[in-house]
C-alpha positions in Angstrom: -13.1 -22.5 -3.3 -15.0 -21.1 -0.2 -14.6 -17.8 1.5 -16.7 -17.0 4.6 -16.6 -13.1 6.0 -16.1 -12.1 9.4 -16.0 -8.9 11.2 -13.7 -7.7 13.9 -13.1 -4.4 15.3 -12.1 -2.0 12.1 -11.5 -5.5 9.9 -13.5 -7.6 7.8 -11.5 -11.0 7.8 -11.7 -13.1 5.1 -11.2 -16.7 5.2 -10.8 -18.0 1.8 -10.0 -22.2 1.4 -9.1 -23.9 -1.8 -7.1 -22.5 -5.0 -7.1 -19.1 -6.5 -6.2 -19.8 -10.6 -7.1 -18.5 -13.7 -10.7 -19.0 -14.2 -13.5 -19.5 -11.9 -11.9 -19.3 -8.6 -10.0 -16.3 -9.4 -13.2 -14.6 -10.5 -14.8 -15.7 -7.1 -12.0 -14.4 -4.9 -12.3 -11.3 -6.8 -16.0 -10.5 -6.3 -15.5 -11.3 -2.7 -12.9 -8.6 -2.7 -15.1 -6.0 -4.4 -18.0 -6.9 -2.3 -16.1 -5.7 0.4 -14.7 -2.9 -1.1 -17.9 -1.7 -2.3 -19.9 -2.4 0.7 -17.7 -1.6 3.5 -15.5 1.0 4.9 -13.0 -1.1 7.4 -9.7 -2.8 6.1 -9.3 -6.2 5.0 -7.7 -9.3 6.3 -6.7 -12.3 4.0 -6.4 -15.2 6.0 -4.3 -17.6 3.6 -4.2 -20.6 5.9 -6.6 -22.5 4.0 -4.7 -21.6 0.4 -3.4 -24.2 -1.4 -2.3 -22.3 -4.5 -2.0 -19.0 -6.3 -0.9 -18.6 -9.8 -0.3 -15.4 -11.2 -4.0 -14.5 -11.9 -4.7 -14.8 -8.3 -1.6 -12.5 -7.5 -2.9 -10.1 -10.3 -6.4 -10.0 -8.6 -4.4 -9.0 -5.2 -2.6 -6.4 -6.8 -5.2 -4.9 -8.1 -7.5 -4.5 -5.3 -4.5 -3.7 -3.1 -4.3 -0.6 -5.8 -8.3 -0.3 -5.2 -8.1 -0.3 -1.2 -5.0 2.3 -0.9 -7.0 4.7 -2.8 -9.5 4.4 -0.4 -7.2 4.8 2.7 -7.5 1.2 3.1 -5.6 -1.9 3.8 -5.6 -5.2 2.3 -3.6 -7.4 4.7 -2.5 -11.1 4.5 -2.0 -13.6 7.1 -0.4 -17.1 7.3 0.1 -17.7 3.9 2.1 -21.0 3.1 5.8 -21.2 2.4 5.3 -21.5 -1.2 2.9 -18.5 -1.7 5.5 -16.4 0.7 8.1 -17.9 -1.5 6.2 -16.5 -4.8 5.5 -13.2 -3.3 9.2 -12.7 -2.4 10.5 -13.6 -5.9 7.6 -10.9 -7.2 9.3 -8.4 -4.7 5.2 -8.2 -3.8 6.9 -9.0 -0.2 7.3 -5.5 0.6 4.1 -4.2 -0.8 1.6 -6.5 0.9 1.5 -6.0 4.7 2.1 -10.2 5.7 1.3 -11.6 9.3 1.9 -14.9 10.7 -1.6 -14.3 12.8 -5.0 -12.3 12.6 -4.4 -11.2 16.0 -0.9 -9.8 14.7 -2.5 -8.1 12.0 -4.8 -6.1 14.4 -2.3 -5.9 16.9 -0.2 -4.0 14.8 -2.6 -2.7 11.9 -5.5 -1.4 14.2 -5.9 2.0 14.7 -4.1 3.4 17.7 -7.2 5.0 19.0 -8.9 1.9 19.5 -5.9 0.1 21.7 -6.8 1.8 25.0 
């Protein structure tokens, strides 16, 4: 699993590549989110474009971190999950809990604080 990070306006974008499943990959994903949670004050966009698979452990990590970010009045936003992952989120009724956008640009435009949109 690979996680790359980019800063954009009031957002940290995480580009995740590979599988998120029980074991090392879920731990790696979790530590990447924990790092942003502790060391930055931005909202977070997770780009799912290159995520091939996520299991219940990965979904659990997402939900857990959504709670942690929400507690800090920060957003955890998902971008471009595959059809399979979208169906999984919908099945678990998580499509109503997470903000999900097709592109990074859409997410930034919709979620940026209105004061920065001049």
